[in-house]
N, CA, C and O of each residue as an XYZ file, in Angstrom:
572
protein
N       0.793     -1.205      0.000
C       0.000      0.000      0.000
C       0.848      1.288      0.000
O       0.473      2.253     -0.665
N       1.964      1.329      0.716
C       2.689      2.576      0.622
C       3.197      2.818     -0.795
O       3.282      3.964     -1.236
N       3.525      1.774     -1.492
C       3.975      1.930     -2.860
C       2.818      2.384     -3.744
O       2.963      3.248     -4.608
N       1.680      1.776     -3.496
C       0.487      2.160     -4.246
C       0.145      3.634     -3.967
O      -0.237      4.403     -4.849
N       0.303      3.957     -2.731
C       0.017      5.334     -2.342
C       0.993      6.277     -3.059
O       0.594      7.359     -3.492
N       2.226      5.891     -3.186
C       3.202      6.717     -3.885
C       2.892      6.792     -5.375
O       3.054      7.845     -5.991
N       2.457      5.701     -5.944
C       2.092      5.691     -7.360
C       0.911      6.625     -7.575
O       0.892      7.397     -8.534
N      -0.077      6.557     -6.685
C      -1.233      7.462     -6.797
C      -0.772      8.928     -6.686
O      -1.246      9.812     -7.401
N       0.148      9.135     -5.781
C       0.649     10.504     -5.610
C       1.392     10.967     -6.859
O       1.282     12.127     -7.257
N       2.143     10.068     -7.472
C       2.853     10.408     -8.701
C       1.876     10.718     -9.830
O       2.077     11.657    -10.599
N       0.816      9.914     -9.919
C      -0.208     10.199    -10.934
C      -0.838     11.562    -10.672
O      -1.038     12.363    -11.586
N      -1.141     11.802     -9.406
C      -1.731     13.099     -9.058
C      -0.764     14.243     -9.414
O      -1.168     15.289     -9.922
N       0.500     14.007     -9.135
C       1.492     15.029     -9.465
C       1.628     15.193    -10.980
O       1.784     16.309    -11.475
N       1.568     14.081    -11.711
C       1.613     14.160    -13.179
C       0.407     14.925    -13.714
O       0.527     15.748    -14.622
N      -0.753     14.638    -13.135
C      -1.970     15.354    -13.560
C      -1.838     16.845    -13.223
O      -2.186     17.717    -14.019
N      -1.326     17.101    -12.025
C      -1.147     18.497    -11.619
C      -0.140     19.187    -12.541
O      -0.323     20.333    -12.950
N       0.930     18.449    -12.855
C       1.945     18.975    -13.760
C       1.344     19.238    -15.131
O       1.615     20.267    -15.750
N       0.537     18.316    -15.594
C      -0.136     18.476    -16.882
C      -1.077     19.676    -16.845
O      -1.113     20.479    -17.777
N      -1.831     19.787    -15.768
C      -2.733     20.933    -15.613
C      -1.935     22.244    -15.568
O      -2.327     23.242    -16.174
N      -0.829     22.225    -14.853
C       0.002     23.427    -14.791
C       0.538     23.800    -16.169
O       0.591     24.980    -16.517
N       0.931     22.809    -16.948
C       1.391     23.085    -18.308
C       0.279     23.718    -19.135
O       0.502     24.680    -19.871
N      -0.940     23.153    -18.999
C      -2.081     23.732    -19.723
C      -2.315     25.171    -19.276
O      -2.554     26.058    -20.095
N      -2.243     25.388    -17.964
C      -2.450     26.745    -17.442
C      -1.356     27.675    -17.971
O      -1.625     28.807    -18.374
N      -0.109     27.169    -17.960
C       1.002     27.984    -18.470
C       0.806     28.279    -19.951
O       1.026     29.408    -20.390
N       0.397     27.286    -20.721
C       0.139     27.495    -22.151
C      -0.993     28.504    -22.324
O      -0.902     29.417    -23.144
N      -2.070     28.328    -21.536
C      -3.193     29.275    -21.621
C      -2.742     30.691    -21.251
O      -3.109     31.665    -21.908
N      -1.937     30.784    -20.185
C      -1.436     32.102    -19.776
C      -0.524     32.700    -20.848
O      -0.595     33.892    -21.147
N       0.322     31.863    -21.413
C       1.186     32.342    -22.501
C       0.356     32.855    -23.671
O       0.656     33.901    -24.248
N      -0.690     32.108    -24.014
C      -1.567     32.545    -25.113
C      -2.271     33.854    -24.750
O      -2.414     34.747    -25.585
N      -2.709     33.954    -23.492
C      -3.373     35.182    -23.044
C      -2.394     36.360    -23.075
O      -2.739     37.456    -23.518
N      -1.179     36.120    -22.602
C      -0.151     37.170    -22.639
C       0.138     37.556    -24.083
O       0.281     38.737    -24.400
N       0.223     36.566    -24.948
C       0.470     36.827    -26.361
C      -0.670     37.644    -26.970
O      -0.426     38.588    -27.722
N      -1.927     37.279    -26.643
C      -3.089     38.034    -27.142
C      -3.029     39.483    -26.660
O      -3.219     40.420    -27.435
N      -2.760     39.645    -25.357
C      -2.711     41.004    -24.804
C      -1.560     41.807    -25.427
O      -1.710     42.987    -25.742
N      -0.434     41.158    -25.595
C       0.711     41.838    -26.207
C       0.373     42.267    -27.628
O       0.677     43.387    -28.039
N      -0.259     41.366    -28.373
C      -0.681     41.717    -29.740
C      -1.686     42.866    -29.712
O      -1.611     43.791    -30.521
N      -2.631     42.794    -28.764
C      -3.633     43.854    -28.648
C      -2.963     45.187    -28.309
O      -3.313     46.226    -28.869
N      -1.996     45.148    -27.388
C      -1.282     46.378    -27.031
C      -0.493     46.917    -28.218
O      -0.473     48.122    -28.471
N       0.157     46.008    -28.941
C       0.909     46.424    -30.129
C      -0.042     47.029    -31.151
O       0.260     48.062    -31.750
N      -1.191     46.387    -31.353
C      -2.187     46.895    -32.304
C      -2.709     48.262    -31.852
O      -2.881     49.170    -32.665
N      -2.958     48.394    -30.549
C      -3.440     49.664    -30.009
C      -2.394     50.769    -30.210
O      -2.724     51.881    -30.622
N      -1.136     50.447    -29.914
C      -0.068     51.429    -30.136
C       0.021     51.813    -31.609
O       0.206     52.978    -31.960
N      -0.117     50.804    -32.452
C      -0.055     51.048    -33.890
C      -1.201     51.965    -34.323
O      -1.003     52.897    -35.102
N      -2.406     51.686    -33.805
C      -3.566     52.522    -34.142
C      -3.360     53.947    -33.628
O      -3.672     54.920    -34.315
N      -2.825     54.052    -32.400
C      -2.577     55.387    -31.844
C      -1.558     56.139    -32.692
O      -1.717     57.332    -32.952
N      -0.509     55.435    -33.122
C       0.499     56.076    -33.967
C      -0.093     56.500    -35.301
O       0.186     57.590    -35.800
N      -0.923     55.616    -35.877
C      -1.567     55.971    -37.150
C      -2.462     57.181    -36.959
O      -2.470     58.102    -37.776
N      -3.217     57.166    -35.864
C      -4.103     58.302    -35.594
C      -3.265     59.562    -35.372
O      -3.585     60.639    -35.876
N      -2.185     59.400    -34.607
C      -1.298     60.535    -34.371
C      -0.741     61.057    -35.689
O      -0.709     62.264    -35.930
N      -0.302     60.129    -36.539
C       0.246     60.544    -37.835
C      -0.837     61.192    -38.691
O      -0.581     62.188    -39.367
N      -2.059     60.626    -38.665
C      -3.162     61.234    -39.415
C      -3.427     62.642    -38.902
O      -3.547     63.587    -39.681
N      -3.517     62.770    -37.570
C      -3.732     64.095    -36.987
C      -2.574     65.023    -37.331
O      -2.771     66.197    -37.647
N      -1.371     64.480    -37.264
C      -0.186     65.265    -37.583
C      -0.236     65.753    -39.028
O       0.042     66.919    -39.307
N      -0.593     64.851    -39.946
C      -0.694     65.249    -41.354
C      -1.799     66.276    -41.554
O      -1.635     67.235    -42.308
N      -2.935     66.072    -40.872
C      -4.031     67.036    -40.998
C      -3.595     68.403    -40.480
O      -3.867     69.432    -41.097
N      -2.915     68.394    -39.338
C      -2.446     69.667    -38.790
C      -1.409     70.316    -39.702
O      -1.404     71.534    -39.878
N      -0.545     69.507    -40.273
C       0.448     70.061    -41.201
C      -0.227     70.622    -42.448
O       0.167     71.674    -42.951
N      -1.245     69.920    -42.947
C      -1.986     70.424    -44.107
C      -2.656     71.745    -43.772
O      -2.599     72.702    -44.545
N      -3.294     71.784    -42.604
C      -3.968     73.012    -42.183
C      -2.957     74.144    -42.026
O      -3.215     75.277    -42.433
N      -1.815     73.834    -41.438
C      -0.766     74.839    -41.281
C      -0.276     75.333    -42.641
O      -0.040     76.527    -42.822
N      -0.127     74.427    -43.582
C       0.295     74.822    -44.937
C      -0.743     75.731    -45.580
O      -0.401     76.736    -46.202
N      -2.021     75.368    -45.425
C      -3.089     76.214    -45.985
C      -3.075     77.596    -45.339
O      -3.212     78.609    -46.025
N      -2.909     77.635    -44.022
C      -2.874     78.925    -43.338
C      -1.671     79.760    -43.778
O      -1.779     80.973    -43.961
N      -0.539     79.106    -43.943
C       0.644     79.839    -44.413
C       0.424     80.386    -45.818
O       0.835     81.504    -46.126
N      -0.222     79.601    -46.664
C      -0.516     80.062    -48.028
C      -1.458     81.260    -47.980
O      -1.275     82.230    -48.716
N      -2.468     81.191    -47.108
C      -3.410     82.302    -46.975
C      -2.689     83.558    -46.493
O      -2.922     84.652    -47.007
N      -1.819     83.394    -45.509
C      -1.053     84.539    -45.001
C      -0.183     85.125    -46.111
O      -0.083     86.344    -46.247
N       0.440     84.263    -46.895
C       1.278     84.747    -48.002
C       0.439     85.531    -49.010
O       0.863     86.581    -49.494
N      -0.755     85.017    -49.324
C      -1.638     85.735    -50.254
C      -2.027     87.087    -49.683
O      -2.027     88.095    -50.390
N      -2.362     87.101    -48.391
C      -2.754     88.363    -47.768
C      -1.591     89.352    -47.748
O      -1.787     90.553    -47.937
N      -0.383     88.845    -47.521
C       0.779     89.735    -47.541
C       0.975     90.333    -48.927
O       1.432     91.468    -49.057
N       0.630     89.572    -49.963
C       0.734     90.107    -51.323
C      -0.363     91.122    -51.589
O      -0.143     92.112    -52.286
N      -1.559     90.876    -51.029
C      -2.688     91.773    -51.270
C      -2.552     93.082    -50.511
O      -2.964     94.130    -51.010
N      -1.982     93.039    -49.315
C      -1.925     94.235    -48.476
C      -1.209     95.389    -49.167
O      -1.737     96.501    -49.167
N      -0.018     95.178    -49.761
C       0.618     96.320    -50.427
C      -0.232     96.886    -51.567
O      -0.310     98.103    -51.735
N      -0.867     96.012    -52.347
C      -1.690     96.520    -53.443
C      -2.910     97.246    -52.889
O      -3.327     98.271    -53.429
N      -3.489     96.706    -51.798
C      -4.627     97.393    -51.178
C      -4.172     98.738    -50.613
O      -4.870     99.743    -50.750
N      -3.010     98.749    -49.982
C      -2.480     99.992    -49.424
C      -2.217    100.993    -50.539
O      -2.517    102.179    -50.406
N      -1.654    100.505    -51.636
C      -1.390    101.378    -52.774
C      -2.706    101.929    -53.320
O      -2.791    103.113    -53.646
N      -3.733    101.083    -53.422
C      -5.038    101.538    -53.897
C      -5.611    102.587    -52.959
O      -6.152    103.598    -53.405
N      -5.489    102.345    -51.650
C      -5.992    103.323    -50.682
C      -5.214    104.629    -50.775
O      -5.800    105.707    -50.679
N      -3.904    104.542    -50.959
C      -3.101    105.756    -51.113
C      -3.549    106.547    -52.338
O      -3.683    107.769    -52.286
N      -3.779    105.830    -53.445
C      -4.234    106.502    -54.663
C      -5.602    107.133    -54.439
O      -5.851    108.254    -54.882
N      -6.487    106.419    -53.754
C      -7.815    106.940    -53.469
C      -7.717    108.185    -52.590
O      -8.416    109.171    -52.824
N      -6.846    108.138    -51.576
C      -6.652    109.306    -50.710
C      -6.101    110.480    -51.510
O      -6.535    111.618    -51.331
N      -5.149    110.205    -52.388
C      -4.598    111.268    -53.232
C      -5.684    111.883    -54.103
O      -5.751    113.104    -54.250
N      -6.544    111.031    -54.687
C      -7.651    111.533    -55.506
C      -8.578    112.413    -54.680
O      -8.977    113.489    -55.125
N      -8.922    111.956    -53.475
C      -9.809    112.749    -52.618
C      -9.142    114.065    -52.218
O      -9.803    115.101    -52.140
N      -7.845    114.022    -51.968
C      -7.136    115.238    -51.604
C      -7.130    116.220    -52.778
O      -7.330    117.419    -52.584
N      -6.900    115.716    -53.997
C      -6.941    116.581    -55.180
C      -8.328    117.182    -55.364
O      -8.468    118.370    -55.657
N      -9.359    116.344    -55.188
C     -10.727    116.852    -55.319
C     -11.008    117.913    -54.264
O     -11.650    118.924    -54.549
N     -10.524    117.682    -53.039
C     -10.738    118.659    -51.972
C     -10.027    119.969    -52.294
O     -10.581    121.045    -52.068
N      -8.806    119.887    -52.820
C      -8.072    121.101    -53.190
C      -8.777    121.839    -54.322
O      -8.871    123.067    -54.300
N      -9.273    121.096    -55.310
C     -10.011    121.731    -56.416
C     -11.276    122.405    -55.898
O     -11.600    123.529    -56.282
N     -11.989    121.697    -55.016
C     -13.212    122.275    -54.448
C     -12.885    123.536    -53.660
O     -13.605    124.530    -53.746
N     -11.802    123.497    -52.894
C     -11.398    124.664    -52.115
C     -11.079    125.836    -53.043
O     -11.481    126.970    -52.784
N     -10.347    125.549    -54.135
C     -10.017    126.612    -55.093
C     -11.277    127.171    -55.738
O     -11.407    128.379    -55.935
N     -12.226    126.254    -56.070
C     -13.482    126.708    -56.659
C     -14.239    127.608    -55.690
O     -14.752    128.661    -56.070
N     -14.302    127.175    -54.424
C     -15.005    127.974    -53.413
C     -14.317    129.327    -53.241
O     -14.981    130.360    -53.152
N     -12.977    129.318    -53.194
C     -12.247    130.582    -53.070
C     -12.501    131.478    -54.276
O     -12.690    132.686    -54.134
N     -12.503    130.876    -55.470
C     -12.758    131.651    -56.684
C     -14.168    132.247    -56.650
O     -14.368    133.419    -56.968
N     -15.142    131.414    -56.257
C     -16.523    131.909    -56.169
C     -16.606    133.014    -55.128
O     -17.285    134.019    -55.340
N     -15.916    132.833    -53.997
C     -15.946    133.862    -52.948
C     -15.335    135.166    -53.454
O     -15.873    136.244    -53.203
N     -14.210    135.068    -54.167
C     -13.571    136.269    -54.721
C     -14.498    136.925    -55.740
O     -14.663    138.145    -55.741
N     -15.100    136.114    -56.606
C     -16.010    136.663    -57.623
C     -17.190    137.358    -56.966
O     -17.582    138.446    -57.389
N     -17.755    136.750    -55.951
C     -18.908    137.363    -55.274
C     -18.497    138.645    -54.555
O     -19.219    139.642    -54.579
N     -17.321    138.604    -53.913
C     -16.854    139.806    -53.221
C     -16.651    140.938    -54.232
O     -17.010    142.087    -53.977
N     -16.062    140.585    -55.396
C     -15.854    141.606    -56.425
C     -17.193    142.121    -56.944
O     -17.358    143.318    -57.180
N     -18.154    141.204    -57.119
C     -19.483    141.638    -57.579
C     -20.127    142.552    -56.557
O     -20.731    143.568    -56.901
N     -19.987    142.175    -55.290
C     -20.575    143.011    -54.234
C     -19.881    144.367    -54.200
O     -20.543    145.394    -54.047
N     -18.559    144.384    -54.339
C     -17.830    145.653    -54.340
C     -18.233    146.507    -55.538
O     -18.375    147.725    -55.431
N     -18.417    145.839    -56.691
C     -18.831    146.585    -57.881
C     -20.209    147.199    -57.663
O     -20.434    148.366    -57.981
N     -21.132    146.402    -57.117
C     -22.461    146.939    -56.823
C     -22.378    148.056    -55.794
O     -23.056    149.077    -55.907
N     -21.541    147.847    -54.796
C     -21.393    148.868    -53.761
C     -20.805    150.145    -54.355
O     -21.222    151.250    -54.007
N     -19.832    149.983    -55.256
C     -19.239    151.154    -55.894
C     -20.284    151.929    -56.683
O     -20.228    153.157    -56.763
N     -21.216    151.223    -57.253
C     -22.251    151.909    -58.024
C     -23.207    152.665    -57.112
O     -23.655    153.766    -57.431
N     -23.512    152.046    -55.960
C     -24.465    152.687    -55.062
C     -23.791    153.685    -54.132
O     -24.425    154.639    -53.682
N     -22.557    153.481    -53.850
C     -21.810    154.339    -52.937
C     -20.613    154.900    -53.688
O     -20.063    154.250    -54.577
N     -20.241    156.034    -53.346
C     -19.027    156.560    -53.949
C     -17.878    156.218    -53.009
O     -17.938    156.452    -51.802
N     -16.855    155.668    -53.591
C     -15.747    155.220    -52.760
C     -14.459    155.562    -53.481
O     -14.362    155.466    -54.705
N     -13.497    155.953    -52.713
C     -12.186    156.225    -53.296
C     -11.505    154.894    -53.553
O     -11.713    153.944    -52.798
N     -10.690    154.800    -54.609
C      -9.981    153.544    -54.865
C      -9.100    153.168    -53.672
O      -8.378    154.010    -53.137
N      -9.161    151.908    -53.261
C      -8.364    151.407    -52.145
C      -8.968    151.699    -50.790
O      -8.453    151.229    -49.776
N     -10.048    152.463    -50.745
C     -10.672    152.768    -49.457
C     -11.487    151.551    -49.007
O     -12.207    150.972    -49.821
N     -11.394    151.143    -47.719
C     -12.143    149.971    -47.257
C     -13.649    150.187    -47.334
O     -14.129    151.321    -47.321
N     -14.384    149.082    -47.414
C     -15.834    149.166    -47.564
C     -16.497    149.843    -46.377
O     -17.548    150.464    -46.539
N     -15.919    149.743    -45.198
C     -16.534    150.313    -43.998
C     -16.609    151.833    -44.007
O     -17.433    152.405    -43.293
N     -15.784    152.495    -44.786
C     -15.768    153.965    -44.771
C     -16.378    154.542    -46.038
O     -15.966    155.609    -46.494
N     -17.343    153.856    -46.604
C     -17.987    154.333    -47.833
C     -18.827    155.581    -47.546
O     -19.337    155.795    -46.446
N     -18.933    156.350    -48.555
C     -19.853    157.482    -48.423
C     -20.998    157.298    -49.398
O     -20.806    156.855    -50.531
N     -22.143    157.630    -48.961
C     -23.325    157.478    -49.777
C     -23.269    158.473    -50.913
O     -22.651    159.529    -50.780
N     -23.893    158.162    -52.014
C     -23.866    159.051    -53.178
C     -24.409    160.430    -52.796
O     -25.347    160.550    -52.007
N     -23.808    161.449    -53.365
C     -24.163    162.833    -53.036
C     -25.622    163.125    -53.308
O     -26.208    164.012    -52.688
N     -26.215    162.384    -54.232
C     -27.617    162.640    -54.551
C     -28.527    162.320    -53.377
O     -29.648    162.825    -53.309
N     -28.057    161.482    -52.446
C     -28.874    161.144    -51.283
C     -28.675    162.136    -50.150
O     -29.414    162.110    -49.165
N     -27.693    163.003    -50.279
C     -27.510    164.050    -49.292
C     -26.784    163.635    -48.033
O     -26.874    164.331    -47.022
N     -26.077    162.541    -48.057
C     -25.344    162.115    -46.858
C     -23.861    162.352    -47.125
O     -23.337    161.933    -48.156
N     -23.203    163.009    -46.214
C     -21.785    163.297    -46.422
C     -20.919    162.195    -45.791
O     -21.401    161.352    -45.035
N     -19.654    162.236    -46.123
C     -18.699    161.221    -45.656
C     -18.634    161.215    -44.131
O     -18.619    162.259    -43.480
N     -18.595    159.941    -43.564
C     -18.454    159.795    -42.128
C     -19.779    159.739    -41.398
O     -19.814    159.339    -40.234
N     -20.855    160.119    -42.032
C     -22.155    160.063    -41.371
C     -22.862    158.778    -41.771
O     -22.693    158.278    -42.883
N     -23.645    158.260    -40.859
C     -24.395    157.045    -41.199
C     -25.790    157.396    -41.608
O     -26.259    158.505    -41.351
N     -26.428    156.517    -42.209
C     -27.766    156.726    -42.728
C     -28.801    156.756    -41.685
O     -29.981    156.927    -41.992
């Protein structure tokens, strides 16, 4: 019986050993699956990162192109605005000259009319006019 008992124990140990091998194989397979899954996950993250990176680089390139276009447009826009300002300034100067000319013409017309109604010495200011003698008012007196 002690020998039989030892044989039974050896069988039990063989079964346990066999079970342990199965467990080790199962664990190895599980570790392998997880490792593959982790590798796949890292790969997906890298692909996503690269996709995002490429998208960001594309967007950055588009923005740089837009900035370059705007930098080209700004001088031409500035030049156009300068020309427009120059045109407005010329128009303002012409209008000012026209207004001054009209003012001079009106002043001369008024002086001519005043000379007809009032007798005035040449070069004498308008404030010291004398009324025509036919009205009977002498120089220096007001009406």
